[in-house]
C-alpha positions in Angstrom: 0.0 0.0 -0.1 2.9 2.4 0.9 4.3 1.9 -2.7 1.0 2.5 -4.3 0.8 5.8 -2.5 4.0 7.0 -4.1 2.2 6.8 -7.4 -1.0 8.4 -6.0 1.1 11.1 -4.6 2.9 11.7 -7.8 -0.5 12.0 -9.6 -1.7 14.5 -7.1 1.3 16.5 -7.2 1.1 16.6 -11.0 -2.4 17.9 -10.7 -1.3 20.6 -8.1 1.4 21.6 -10.3 -1.0 22.8 -13.0 -2.3 25.3 -10.5 1.1 26.1 -8.9 3.6 26.8 -11.7 6.4 28.2 -9.8 7.6 29.2 -6.3 7.0 32.9 -6.9 3.4 32.4 -7.8 2.9 29.9 -5.1 4.2 32.2 -2.3 2.1 35.1 -3.4 -0.8 32.8 -2.6 0.6 31.8 0.7 1.9 28.6 -0.5 5.6 27.5 -0.3 7.4 24.1 -0.8 8.4 22.1 2.2 11.1 19.5 1.9 9.9 16.3 3.2 11.8 12.9 3.6 10.2 9.6 3.5 11.8 6.2 3.2 11.3 4.0 0.1 10.6 0.4 1.1 12.5 -2.1 -0.8 12.0 -5.9 -1.2 13.8 -7.9 1.4 15.8 -9.8 -1.1 17.2 -6.5 -2.5 18.8 -5.6 0.7 19.5 -1.9 1.5 22.7 -1.0 -0.7 21.1 0.3 -3.9 24.0 1.2 -6.2 22.0 2.6 -9.3 18.5 4.0 -9.9 16.9 4.3 -13.4 13.5 5.2 -14.7 12.2 3.8 -18.0 8.7 3.4 -19.5 6.8 4.2 -16.3 8.9 1.9 -14.0 11.7 2.7 -11.6 14.7 0.3 -11.5 16.9 -0.3 -8.5 20.1 -2.2 -8.8 21.6 -3.8 -5.8 24.6 -6.1 -5.4 22.0 -9.0 -5.4 20.0 -8.0 -8.6 17.9 -5.8 -10.6 14.4 -4.8 -9.2 11.6 -3.0 -11.0 8.7 -1.0 -9.4 5.8 -1.4 -11.6 2.2 -0.4 -10.5 3.2 -0.3 -6.9 4.9 -3.7 -6.6 8.6 -4.8 -6.9 9.8 -7.6 -9.2 13.3 -9.0 -9.7 14.4 -9.4 -13.4 18.1 -10.5 -12.6 19.8 -12.1 -9.7 23.4 -12.0 -9.0 26.0 -11.3 -6.3 28.7 -8.7 -6.4 27.2 -6.2 -8.9 29.2 -2.9 -8.3 27.9 -0.7 -11.1 25.4 -0.7 -13.9 24.1 1.4 -16.8 21.0 1.4 -19.0 20.7 1.2 -22.8 18.4 3.1 -25.1 15.8 0.2 -24.9 15.7 0.3 -21.1 17.9 -2.8 -20.6 20.1 -2.7 -17.6 23.7 -3.8 -18.0 25.7 -4.8 -14.9 29.3 -5.1 -14.0 31.2 -7.0 -11.3 34.8 -5.9 -10.7 35.9 -7.9 -13.8 32.9 -8.7 -15.9 29.9 -7.3 -17.8 26.4 -8.8 -18.2 23.0 -8.0 -19.5 19.9 -8.4 -17.2 18.5 -10.3 -20.2 19.6 -13.9 -20.4 21.3 -14.8 -23.7 22.0 -11.1 -24.5 25.5 -10.0 -23.7 29.0 -9.1 -24.9 32.5 -10.8 -24.7 34.1 -10.2 -21.3 36.6 -7.3 -21.4 40.2 -8.1 -21.5 41.2 -6.2 -18.3 44.1 -6.9 -16.3 44.1 -8.6 -12.9 45.0 -5.1 -11.3 42.1 -3.4 -13.0 38.6 -3.1 -11.6 35.5 -1.8 -13.5 34.3 1.5 -12.5 31.8 2.7 -15.1 29.7 1.8 -18.0 28.1 3.8 -20.8 26.1 2.9 -23.9 26.3 5.1 -27.0 23.5 4.2 -29.4 22.9 0.3 -29.7 26.4 -0.8 -31.0 28.9 1.0 -28.8 29.6 0.3 -25.1 32.3 2.3 -23.3 33.7 0.7 -20.1 35.9 2.5 -17.6 38.2 0.9 -15.2 40.7 2.0 -12.5 43.4 2.3 -15.2 41.9 2.9 -18.6 39.0 2.9 -21.1 37.7 -0.1 -23.2 35.3 0.2 -26.1 33.0 -2.6 -27.4 32.1 -2.4 -31.1 31.6 -6.2 -31.7 34.9 -6.7 -30.1 36.8 -5.1 -27.3 39.5 -2.3 -28.0 41.5 -0.4 -25.4 41.5 3.3 -26.1 45.1 4.1 -26.2 45.0 7.7 -25.0 43.9 7.0 -21.5 46.7 5.1 -19.6 47.0 4.4 -15.8 44.0 6.7 -15.2 40.6 5.9 -13.4 37.7 6.6 -15.7 34.8 7.9 -13.6 32.0 9.2 -15.8 30.7 9.7 -19.3 28.4 12.3 -20.9 27.2 13.2 -24.4 26.0 16.6 -25.5 23.4 17.8 -28.0 26.4 18.3 -30.5 27.2 14.6 -30.4 30.4 15.3 -28.5 31.4 12.5 -25.9 33.1 13.6 -22.7 35.0 11.2 -20.5 36.1 12.1 -16.9 39.2 10.6 -15.7 41.9 11.2 -13.1 44.4 12.3 -15.8 42.2 14.8 -17.6 38.9 15.5 -19.1 38.7 14.0 -22.5 36.3 15.0 -25.5 35.7 13.2 -28.7 34.4 15.2 -31.4 33.7 13.3 -34.7 36.6 10.9 -34.7 39.0 13.1 -32.9 39.9 12.7 -29.2 41.2 15.6 -27.2 42.4 15.7 -23.6 41.2 19.3 -22.6 43.6 19.5 -19.8 46.4 19.6 -22.3 44.8 22.5 -24.1 42.3 24.7 -22.2 41.3 23.5 -18.7 42.1 25.3 -15.5 45.1 24.2 -13.7 43.2 24.2 -10.3 41.2 21.1 -11.6 44.4 19.2 -11.0 43.4 17.1 -14.1 40.9 15.1 -11.9 37.3 14.7 -12.8 34.7 12.8 -11.0 31.3 13.4 -12.5 29.7 14.6 -15.7 26.3 15.6 -16.7 24.6 17.7 -19.3 22.0 20.4 -19.0 20.1 23.0 -21.0 18.7 20.6 -23.4 22.1 18.8 -23.4 23.8 21.8 -24.7 26.0 22.5 -21.5 28.3 20.2 -19.7 28.5 20.1 -15.9 31.6 18.5 -14.3 33.2 18.1 -10.9 36.8 18.5 -9.9 38.4 18.0 -6.6 37.3 21.5 -5.3 34.6 22.6 -7.7 31.6 22.0 -9.8 31.6 23.9 -13.1 29.8 24.4 -16.4 31.0 24.5 -20.0 28.2 26.5 -21.6 27.4 26.2 -25.3 26.8 30.0 -25.3 30.1 30.9 -23.5 28.4 31.8 -20.2 30.6 29.3 -18.2 30.5 29.2 -14.5 32.6 27.7 -11.7 31.3 27.1 -8.1 33.7 26.4 -5.2 33.0 26.6 -1.5 33.4 30.4 -1.8 30.5 30.4 -4.3 28.1 28.2 -2.2 29.3 24.6 -2.9 28.7 23.0 0.5 31.1 20.1 0.1 33.0 17.7 -2.3 34.4 16.4 -4.3 31.1 15.7 -6.0 31.0 12.2 -7.3 27.7 12.2 -9.3 25.6 14.9 -11.0 22.0 14.6 -12.0 20.4 17.4 -14.1 16.7 18.4 -13.7 14.5 20.9 -15.4 15.2 23.5 -12.7 18.0 22.1 -10.6 21.1 20.1 -10.4 21.5 17.3 -7.8 24.8 16.1 -6.7 26.2 13.3 -4.5 29.2 13.2 -2.3 30.7 10.9 0.2 29.0 13.0 2.8 25.6 14.1 1.8 23.6 15.3 -1.1 23.5 18.7 -2.7 20.8 20.6 -4.6 21.4 23.7 -6.7 18.7 25.8 -8.0 18.5 29.4 -7.2 20.5 28.7 -4.2 22.4 25.8 -2.6 20.9 23.2 -0.3 22.6 20.5 1.7 21.2 17.2 2.7 23.2 15.4 5.2 22.8 13.4 8.5 19.8 11.2 9.5 17.2 14.1 9.2 17.6 13.3 5.5 19.5 10.3 4.7 20.0 6.8 6.0 23.7 7.1 5.2 25.7 10.0 4.2 27.6 8.2 1.2 25.4 8.8 -1.9 25.4 5.9 -4.4 23.0 7.5 -6.9 20.3 10.0 -7.4 17.2 9.7 -9.5 15.2 12.9 -10.4 11.5 11.8 -10.8 10.1 15.2 -11.5 10.3 18.9 -10.6 9.3 18.0 -7.0 10.6 14.6 -6.1 13.9 12.8 -6.0 15.1 9.3 -4.9 18.5 9.1 -3.1 20.3 5.8 -2.9 22.8 5.1 -0.2 24.3 1.9 1.3 21.6 1.9 4.0 18.6 2.4 1.8 16.7 4.8 -0.5 14.8 8.0 0.5 12.5 10.3 -1.3 12.8 14.0 -0.8 9.8 15.8 -2.0 9.0 19.4 -2.2 5.3 19.5 -0.9 3.2 22.5 -1.5 1.7 23.8 1.8 0.9 26.9 3.7 2.5 28.0 6.9 -0.8 27.4 8.7 -0.9 23.8 7.4 2.7 23.4 8.7 1.6 24.8 12.2 -1.4 22.4 12.2 1.0 19.4 11.6 3.2 20.5 14.5 0.1 20.9 16.7 -0.7 17.3 16.1 2.9 16.3 17.1 2.5 18.3 20.3 -0.8 16.6 21.1 0.6 13.2 20.5 4.0 13.5 22.2 4.6 16.7 24.1 1.8 17.4 26.6 2.9 16.1 30.0 0.0 17.1 32.4 -0.4 20.4 30.7 3.3 21.2 30.5 4.8 21.4 27.0 8.4 20.5 26.4 10.5 18.1 24.3 10.1 14.4 24.5 12.7 11.7 24.9 13.1 8.8 22.5 13.9 5.5 23.9 15.1 4.4 20.5 17.0 7.2 18.7 15.0 8.6 16.0 12.0 6.5 16.6 9.2 8.7 17.6 7.0 5.7 18.4 9.3 5.2 21.4 8.7 8.7 22.6 8.0 9.4 26.2 7.8 12.6 28.3 9.7 13.5 31.5 10.2 16.6 33.7 12.8 19.1 32.7 14.3 22.0 34.6 12.8 24.8 32.7 9.2 23.2 32.0 7.7 26.5 33.2 9.6 28.7 30.5 9.0 26.4 27.6 5.3 25.8 28.6 4.9 29.7 28.7 6.3 29.9 25.1 3.7 27.4 24.0 0.9 29.4 25.7 2.0 32.6 23.9 1.8 30.8 20.5 -1.7 29.6 21.3 -2.7 33.1 22.5 -1.6 34.6 19.2 -3.2 31.7 17.2 -6.5 32.2 18.9 -6.5 36.0 18.4 -5.9 35.4 14.7 -8.3 32.4 14.1 -10.7 32.2 16.9 -10.2 28.5 16.7 -11.8 26.6 19.5 -8.9 24.2 19.7 -6.4 27.1 20.1 -8.6 28.4 23.0 -8.8 25.1 24.7 -5.0 24.6 24.4 -4.4 28.1 25.7 -6.7 27.4 28.8 -5.2 24.2 29.6 -1.7 25.5 29.4 -2.6 28.6 31.4 -3.9 26.3 34.2 -0.7 24.4 34.1 1.1 27.8 34.7 -1.2 28.3 37.6 -0.5 25.0 39.1 3.2 25.6 39.0 2.6 28.3 41.5 -0.2 26.8 43.6 1.6 23.5 43.9 4.6 25.1 45.9 2.2 26.5 48.6 4.3 29.6 48.5 2.5 32.8 47.3 4.0 34.0 43.9 6.7 31.3 43.9 6.2 29.0 40.7 8.1 25.8 40.6 10.3 24.9 37.8 8.3 21.9 37.0 5.8 19.5 38.6 4.8 15.9 38.3 2.0 13.8 39.8 3.0 12.1 43.0 2.4 8.7 41.0 4.8 9.7 38.3 8.5 8.6 37.9 10.4 11.9 38.4 13.9 12.5 36.9 16.5 14.2 39.1 17.9 17.5 37.7 21.4 17.3 36.1 22.0 20.9 36.7 25.4 21.8 38.4 23.3 23.9 40.9 21.4 21.5 43.2 17.6 21.3 42.6 15.3 19.2 44.8 11.7 17.8 44.5 9.2 18.4 47.2 5.8 17.0 47.8 3.0 19.3 47.7 0.9 19.9 50.9 -2.0 17.9 49.7 0.2 15.0 48.7 -0.8 15.0 45.1 2.1 16.6 43.3 5.8 16.8 43.3 7.5 20.2 42.5 11.0 21.2 41.6 12.7 24.0 43.4 15.5 26.5 42.7 13.2 28.4 40.3 15.1 30.6 37.8 14.4 34.0 36.4 13.6 32.0 33.3 10.3 30.9 34.7 9.5 34.4 36.0 10.3 36.1 32.8 8.2 33.5 30.9 5.1 33.9 33.2 5.1 37.6 33.4 5.5 37.8 29.6 2.7 35.5 28.6 0.0 36.1 31.3 -0.9 39.5 29.9 -1.3 37.9 26.5 -3.6 35.3 27.9 -5.5 38.0 29.7 -5.9 40.3 26.7 -6.4 37.7 23.9 -8.2 34.6 25.4 -9.4 34.7 29.1 -13.0 35.1 30.1 -14.0 37.2 33.1 -13.1 34.5 35.7 -9.8 33.6 34.1 -8.9 37.4 33.8 -9.2 37.7 37.5 -7.2 34.5 38.1 -4.6 35.9 35.7 -4.5 39.2 37.5 -4.0 37.6 40.8 -1.2 35.5 39.6 0.7 38.3 38.3 0.1 40.3 41.5 1.3 37.4 43.6 4.5 36.9 41.6 5.3 40.7 41.7 4.5 40.9 45.5 6.9 37.8 46.0 9.7 39.9 44.4 9.0 43.2 46.0 8.3 41.8 49.5 11.5 39.8 49.4 13.7 42.6 48.6 14.1 41.7 45.0 14.8 38.1 45.4 13.0 34.9 44.6 12.9 33.1 47.9 12.9 29.3 47.9 11.4 26.7 50.4 14.6 27.0 52.4 14.2 30.8 52.9 17.2 31.6 50.7 17.3 33.3 47.2 17.3 30.8 44.3 20.5 30.6 42.2 19.2 32.9 39.3 16.2 34.6 41.0 18.2 37.8 41.8 17.2 41.4 40.9 18.9 43.1 44.0 20.9 46.3 43.3 23.8 45.1 45.6 24.2 42.0 43.1 23.4 43.6 39.9 25.5 46.8 40.4 28.2 45.9 42.7 29.0 42.2 42.3 31.5 41.1 39.6 29.7 37.7 39.6 26.6 39.4 38.2 28.1 41.7 35.5 26.6 39.6 32.7 23.1 39.8 34.3 23.3 43.6 35.2 21.4 44.9 32.1 19.3 41.7 31.6 17.9 41.5 35.2 17.4 45.2 35.4 15.3 45.1 32.3 13.4 42.1 33.7 12.4 43.6 37.0 11.4 47.0 35.4 9.1 45.1 33.1 7.7 43.1 36.0 6.8 46.2 38.0 5.1 48.0 35.0 3.1 44.9 34.2 2.0 44.5 37.8 1.1 48.2 37.9 -1.0 47.8 34.7 -3.1 45.0 36.0 -3.5 46.1 39.7 -3.3 49.8 39.7 -1.4 49.5 42.9 1.1 52.3 43.1 3.5 50.4 45.2 4.9 48.7 41.9 5.4 52.2 40.4 7.1 53.3 43.6 9.4 50.3 43.4 10.0 50.9 39.7 11.0 54.6 40.4 13.2 53.4 43.2 15.1 50.9 41.0 15.4 53.6 38.3 16.3 56.7 40.2 18.4 55.3 43.0 20.1 52.4 41.3 20.1 53.3 37.5 18.2 50.3 36.2 16.8 52.1 33.2 20.5 52.9 32.2 21.4 49.5 33.0 18.8 48.1 30.7 20.3 49.8 27.6 23.0 47.2 27.6 20.8 44.1 28.4 22.3 42.0 25.7 25.9 41.0 26.1 27.8 40.2 22.8 30.9 40.9 20.8 33.8 40.9 22.9 31.8 39.6 25.7 30.6 36.0 26.1 27.5 35.6 23.9 24.7 33.5 25.6 21.9 32.6 23.1 20.1 30.9 26.0 19.5 34.2 27.6 17.9 35.9 24.4 14.5 34.8 25.6 15.2 36.4 28.9 16.3 39.6 26.9 13.4 39.9 24.6 10.4 38.8 26.5 10.5 41.7 29.0 10.5 44.4 26.1 7.0 43.4 25.1 5.1 44.5 28.1 7.6 47.1 29.2 7.1 49.0 25.9 3.3 48.5 26.0 3.0 49.9 29.5 5.4 52.8 29.4 3.8 54.9 26.7 4.3 58.2 28.7 7.3 57.1 30.7 10.4 59.6 30.4 12.6 56.5 30.3 10.8 54.8 27.4 13.4 56.2 25.0 16.1 54.2 26.9 14.1 51.1 26.5 13.6 51.7 22.7 17.4 52.2 22.6 17.9 49.0 24.5 15.6 47.0 22.2 17.3 48.5 19.0 20.7 47.4 20.5 19.6 44.0 21.5 18.1 43.5 18.0 21.3 44.6 16.3 23.1 42.1 18.5 21.1 39.1 17.3 20.3 40.3 13.8 22.8 38.2 12.3 21.6 35.0 14.0 18.4 34.8 11.6 16.3 33.8 14.6 12.7 34.6 13.1 11.0 35.1 16.5 13.3 38.1 17.3 12.8 39.6 13.9 9.2 39.5 14.7 9.6 40.9 18.1 11.8 43.9 17.0 9.5 44.6 14.0 6.4 44.6 16.2 7.8 46.7 19.1 9.9 49.2 16.9 7.3 49.5 14.2 9.7 48.9 11.3 10.6 46.0 9.2 13.3 44.1 11.0 14.4 41.6 8.3 10.9 40.1 8.0 11.9 38.6 4.7 14.6 36.5 6.5 12.1 35.5 9.1 9.7 34.3 6.6 12.3 32.3 4.7 13.5 30.8 8.0 10.0 29.6 9.2 9.3 28.3 5.7 12.5 26.2 5.8 11.9 25.1 9.4 11.9 21.2 9.1 8.8 19.0 9.9 11.0 16.3 11.2 11.5 17.7 14.8 13.9 15.0 15.9 17.2 16.3 17.4 19.4 14.6 14.9 23.2 15.1 15.0 24.0 17.6 12.3 27.6 18.0 11.2 28.7 21.0 9.3 32.4 21.4 10.4 33.7 19.7 7.3 31.7 22.0 4.9 33.5 24.3 2.3 30.8 27.1 2.1 30.7 28.0 5.8 33.4 30.4 7.0 34.9 29.4 10.1 35.0 31.8 13.1 38.5 31.9 14.7 36.6 32.5 17.9 35.0 29.6 19.4 31.5 29.6 20.9 30.5 30.1 24.7 30.8 26.2 25.0 34.2 26.2 23.4 32.9 24.7 20.1 33.7 25.6 16.5 31.3 28.0 14.9 30.6 29.7 11.6 30.6 33.5 11.1 27.0 33.1 9.7 24.0 31.0 10.7 23.8 27.5 9.5 20.7 27.2 7.1 17.8 25.9 9.2 17.1 22.6 7.6 20.7 21.8 8.0 21.3 22.6 11.6 20.1 21.6 15.1 16.3 21.7 15.4 16.3 23.6 18.7 16.5 27.3 17.8 15.3 29.2 20.9 18.4 29.0 23.0 21.1 27.5 21.0 23.8 29.0 18.9 22.6 29.0 15.2 26.2 29.3 14.1 27.5 26.3 15.9 28.9 23.9 13.2 28.2 20.5 14.8 25.1 20.1 17.0 22.2 17.8 17.9 21.8 14.6 20.1 22.0 11.7 17.9 18.1 11.4 17.6 17.6 11.0 21.3 14.9 13.6 21.6 12.2 15.3 19.7 11.5 19.1 19.9 7.9 20.3 20.5 8.0 22.7 17.5 6.8 25.7 19.9 9.7 27.8 18.3 8.0 27.6 15.0 4.5 28.1 16.3 5.5 31.2 18.3 7.3 32.9 15.3 4.5 32.0 13.0 1.5 33.0 15.0 3.1 36.1 16.4 4.0 37.1 12.8 0.3 36.4 11.8 -1.1 38.4 14.7 0.9 41.5 13.5 -0.1 40.9 9.9 3.4 40.1 8.5 2.3 37.0 6.4 -0.6 35.2 5.0 
C-alpha cells in the first residue's frame, strides 16, 4: 500500500503543479514548498545497498549487489539475480547492463558481450552505452570500447575513468583522473592539455549535461563547473556556495542540479541546499540520485533509499501538523516541552519527562496559542491556551508559597527525573500529597510567566480567568517586592538565578553579565503588575530602581555580545521583557532608553536569523526588521523535529569563525541554514557547526508556532 501511495502522490502533485507553476506564484498565494523526507521500502531480497537507480517506461529500476528490481504499479519484481554487482548502466531500450569488478552482463539472459580483456590489477568503475552498438567501459586504469569486439583506447593510460556524458552536438566527454577527454567526430582531445584550468588538477569525478544537453556540468576536486554552449561558463567552489565535495555524481533536472558526495547530497537551484545526516539520509554516502520530476528525487545510499519531496503547503498547514505532534507526544500534564526517544530517531518510542525549565517552555507554547486564537478564533487554540494557562497556575499553587512558581511539577504517582544541573535542585511533595514540584526556580520561569500572562488576559481569558490571571501576576510581583528583589525558595534563601537586587547587579562582579538583563526584567515586571492592579507600590518600586540604582540605564546594555561571552540561551530572557515594558510605558520619560535597548539587542542578534526576534523587533519598533529573512526561516523549518546530530564542520561554504562559541565549540561566522542545523533554535547558537543529540529527543516545535502565529497576529504574512 505504501508503494502505491507513491504513485498516487505523484498524480496528485502533478495535478497541483498545474495550479502552482512556480515558487513565486505559489508564495504570492501563501503557498511554499516544504522539503519532506520519506523512506522508500525495498523488497527484502534486494537488501539496502542500492547502487544505481533508473527510470524507464513508467517503471523505476533499483540495482543492488543482489540483482535488478523494478517497481511497476506499486509492486517490486526482480528481473536479474546476482552477487557482487558494483555498477550498472541502462541502454536506449531500457535494458540494464551490470558489472562486477571484472565482468559485464545484461539483465536479459542470452544477450551479452564478450568479457573485457582487463588485467588482474584493473577493476571496472563505469559503463556507458552510446547508441545500440557501442559500449564504453571505464576501469581503474583505462578505457575500453566494445564495437563487436573490445579495444582499449590508447589515449587514457593508468588513469581511472569515472564518468561519461554526451552533449547535443554529439560530443562525448570522458572524466578521468588524468584529464577531461572529449571526442568530437573521430578526434579525441584531452582538454587538460589545451584549455582546462590548472586548479582542476586534471581530476574529474562526475559529468552531466543540462540546458537541453547543450551544456556540460563537471566536478573536480574542489569545484563544480559548467562548460556552456553560449560561453556563459561558471565555476562554483566553497566560496561560491558549494557545500562540500568532491562531487561524485551529478544529475540534471529541469530547474535544478542534484549532486552526490561521500558525505551528503546537494541541490543547486537558485541557491544551494545540503542534505546530510539522518534528518535526510539513512547514510551519508551517496550511491545514486534519480530525479523523478520537478518536486521529487530518490537518493540511494548503502543503507537504503529515501525520497525527498517538495510538498506544496501553507505556513498554517505546517503549524497544524506541528500541533498534532505536540498533542501526541509533548503534553505532560499540561506542561509542553520536548520528548525523549527510547530508540534514537524512533518517535514511536517517545516518552515525556520533567525538565528543569518546563515553566519557561510551557509559557512559550501558551504565547503561541494566544496569538493563534487571536488570529483564528479557533476553539482548539482556545482550549489549548486555557489548559496551558492552568498548568502555569498549578506551577505556583503546587509550591504552597505565594508568588513562587516551581520549575516543574509531576503527579505524586509519576516517575520523576532528578535534575542534572550543577546547581542543586530538589523535588518536594505538595501539601495535599498529590504533586511533586522542583525548586530553585530561575528568572527564566518568572520572565516567561510575566510575559505570557498578559497575553492570555488580553487575547483569550474570560471574566473569571482574567481575575485569576491578574491575581497570579500580582502574587509573583509581590513575592519579588516583598522579598527585597529576590525569589525566595522553600529554604528561605534566594534561588540561584532569581536575583534582581541592586547590590548584586550593580556591585558584584559575579553578576556583571546579568546587570542589564535582570534590570530590564524587573522593570518590566513592575510595570506589568502596575498595569493589571493599579497598585502604586509597583510604580514606587519601579522609580526606586530607576532613580536610585540606575536600572533604566542598566537596561540599555541588556544584551551582552561581541567581545563578551554571547549567551543565546538568555535571548528569551532579554526579549520577552520588552513586550510589556514598551506597552506599559507609553508616557514614561525612560521609554526612549528602552527603545534604545531593544534596538541595540536587535542589532546584537540580527545576524543570527532567529525569526522570532525579527518579529519581536518589527512589532515593537514599528519597522521591518528583516521580516523577509524571518519568513524564509519559518518556511525552511523542518517538519522532522527529531534532534538529529547535524555535522557542518567539514563544509566548504561556511566560513569558520576563529573565535569558538561560549561552549568552546567551533562555529561559523554566519548561521547554519535551518534545515541543515540543530532543530532547537530558541536558546542555541545558530552558528555552531556541529550540534544535535543523535536522535535522542524530539522538539515540540513551539519555536515555529510562536514565530509564525506572532507574525500572523501582527499581519506580517498570510
